[in-house]
N, C-alpha and C positions, 0 to 999 in steps of 0.2 A: 223479766228481772229489770229494774230501771236502767237503761243506758244512755249514752249521750244524745240519741235521738228523743229521749223522753225529757233529760233535761232541758233540750232546745225547746220542745213544745211546751214543759212547764212553764221555762221563761216567757215564751209567747202568750201563754195563755195570762199568766200573771200581769204582764204589760196591760193586754187587753181588757181582762176583766176586774182590776185593780186586787188582784189576791194577795193580802198582807196578814200580818198579825190580827188586826181589826176583825179581818174575816174571819180567821181562825175561833177568835173569842165567840164571836157570833154562833158559827158552826158547832162549836163545842157544846155551847149551851143548849142547843137545839137537839144536836144528835146524843148527847150522854145525859140519856133519860133519868138514869138512876145514878148519876154522879153525885158524889158527896164530896164535904169539904175533906180538909186535909189534916187528920191528927197526927201527933205524934205516933212514932211508933208504938205500936199495940194498943193505942186508944181507942175506943169505939167511935164512931161517928155519928152524926144526927141520924143516918140512915141506918144504922146496926152493922156497919161493917168496921173493922179492924183492918188497917193496913200502914204499910212501912217498908225501908229499905232493908234488904238482907243480902246475906252473903254466904258461901259456902266452898269447900273444896272439889274441885275437879279433877282429874289426873294432869291437866295441863294447868292448873294455878287456882284461883280464887273467883269462881263466878259471882256477880252482883247482880241484883234486880230487884224489882218491885212486888211484893206478895200484899194480895187484898183477898180477903174473906168474910163470910158473914160471921159477926160478931159470937155467935154460938151454935153449938153442935157439928156434927162432922158431915162433910162435903165431898162430893166428886171433885178430883183436882183437874186443873187446866194448865198444860205449859202453852204460855202464849209467845210466840217470837216475833219481835217489831219486823217492821219494814227497814229500808237502807239506812233510814235517819237514825234509827234506835230508840231508845227508851227517853220519852219524853211527856210532855202532860197530854197530848193527844191520843197516846197508847195508854197511858195511864186511866185515862177517862173511860176508854173503851174496855179496860179490865175492869173497873169499877161496876161500869154497867153490866158484865157478865158476872161478877160476883154477886150483885143485886139480884140475880136470877138463880141464885143457890150454889155457886160454885167457889172453889178455892184456886184462885188465879195467879200464879207465877209468872210475871212478865220479865223475861231474861235478858240480858245485855249480852248480845253476840260476840261484842267486840272485848271484852273482859279481858283477854290476852295482853290487850295494848291501852287500853282506858278503863277509867271507872264512871259508871253511871251516866247522866245525861251530858251529851256533846252537844247539841243542838237544842234550842229552846221550842225551836218548831219548824216545820218543813221550809217556810220563808227564810229562816235563818240557815236552814242548810244548803238552799239555792245560792243566797246571799254570799257565803263565805267558802265556796268551792266545797262543799260537802262530798261530791262526787271522787273528787281529786284525795281530799282528807281522808275517807274511809276506804280508800282502794286499797293501800299496804295491810290495811285490817282485813278486808274480804279475801287477799290471798290465802292468810290462813286457815280460812272456813271450807277445807276440803271435807269430802264426805266423812273419811276416818275421823277427822278432829269434831265435826258436828255429830257423830255416831255417839263420842265419849261423852260430849258436853250434855246431850240430850239424855244417854244415861244416868248422868249425875245430878239432872236436874230431877228427873222423875224420882230417882232414889230418894233425894232430898224431900221432895213433897210427898212420898209415900209415908215417911217417917213424923209428918206436922201433927199436933192434935186434932188440928181442924178438917184434915182429909180422911176420908174413908176410904182405904184403898180398895176395899171388897167390891166398888163400885164403878172401878174403873178410872181411867182418865182419859182426857181429850188433849189433843195437841192441834194448834193452828199458827199458821204464817201467811206473811205478806210479801209480796214482791220478792226480793231474794229468799226470804224463809219460807215461801211455800213449800218448797223441797226440803227444808230442815223439819216442818211438821211431818212429811212423810217419812224421812229419816226417823223422826222421833218413835213411830210405830214398828220399828224394826230393831232400834235401840232397847226398848222395853216392850217386847212381846207379851209379855204376861198381864200388864196393865194397860195400855194404851189401847181403847176401843174406837175411838173417833178421831178422825184427821181431817182438819179443814184447811183449803188452802185457798187464797184469795190475791188473785192477779199475781199469781206464782211463776217465777222465773227458773228454767232449768230443771222443768219436770221430766223433759225428754231429752237426752244428751247422748252422745256417743259413750261407749264404754260400760263395762259390767257393773258401775255403780250409779246407773242412772234411776233415779226414783222412780219412774215407770216399771222398773224391773224388781220392784221390793214388794208388788202387792201379795204374792205369794207367801211370803214370810211373816207379813204380820197377821193379826186377826182382830181389824179394825173394819169400820164402813168411812168411806169417804164421800167428803164434799168437795170440789173442785171447780170453783168457779173463774172464768178465764174472761179478761178484757177483750172487748172486740178489736183493739189495735194488736194486741199481743197475737191474737189470732190470725190478724191477717199478715203478721210477719212469719208465722209458724202454723199455717192453716191446717198440717196434716197431725200436729201434735194431739188435738183432741181425739182424733181416731186413734192414734197409738196408745194412748191412754185408755179409750174405751175397750179396745181389744185386748190390752193387757189384763184388765182387770176383769173381763169377761171368759178369759183363757183359766183364769183361777177360781171364778165363781165368787169373786169380792164386789160386794155390792157398793156403787161408787156413784154417785149423783154427778155428773160433768157435764157442765153448760157455760157456752157462752153468753156473757150480759152484756148490754145494749150500754155499755159505758167504757171509759178508757182505762189503761192501767193507772192503779191508784186509788179508784174510784170507792174503795172502802174506808178510806183513812181521811179521819176528820178535818185534818190540816193540809191534805193533800190539794193542789190547782185541780185534778181533776174529779174531787169529791162530788160525788152524784147521790143526792140522800134517797131519792127514791130506788134506785138500784141498790144503794149501798142498805137501805132497811131489808130490802127482799133477800140479799145476801145474809144477813144478819138471823133474820126470822127462818130461813133455812139450817142456818148453823144450831140456833137454837132447837129446833124441830131433831136434827142429829143428835146432839147432846142429850135431848130430852128421852129420846128413843133407845140409846146405847147406854147412857150413864144413870137414868133416873127410871128408867121404864123396869 
């Protein structure tokens, strides 16, 4: 999970390498292979996707987010949790790319209890405007019990959409702080969630009974857990705890430390590493292909 050390490293990286919104535009164009233009809600794009902002009721209020799916047919659904900087174009671009592979993707706003929609234009904006401090009070509300309620409401909403084939099962993926959200989603909706992806996820192993690594036995999903090398350096034992927990209950879990730093999968992150990001993306598509389309 992003912490003060990561923020300092990001800032140093940005100063040294010139990471800014101009670089994001370049990275976004290169990385979002299947990105489409942005039509109005419900309008088909030139790449035959439909996309738009949506909202629905949860036990705690009204969750909002971005929903993108192929313009025709029914497809497996994916609940996409963004990183600490929330919903923004980098994440919408990633969601479009996934939708172009034949998935109905809901990009959730995890901060909906406090704010609606996009709060930061990109990660450069997050860094420049004290984003870590701004989201702090919002993050405090995201305890496991709240995440479970949110995940259950989101997957329930997805299952009701005309573009979703709920019989194919669902995937859930999360980045940074929401790597744990993806794992909790598998517990929140056991009948539907068959695949979980965590990318440089934080808090996967923690003290107490609500640690995500203790939930393997409750879910019926397969897992892809991609760990950043600097996160592994901070907590080198976590990968072993995760492997042992999965093996103990016979869960199929691919757990690997990648040769990249925290944030490497996200297009507008100062740590974005295209080769390693593409490798992780390929593993995610393989997981979804086997569990949701196989």
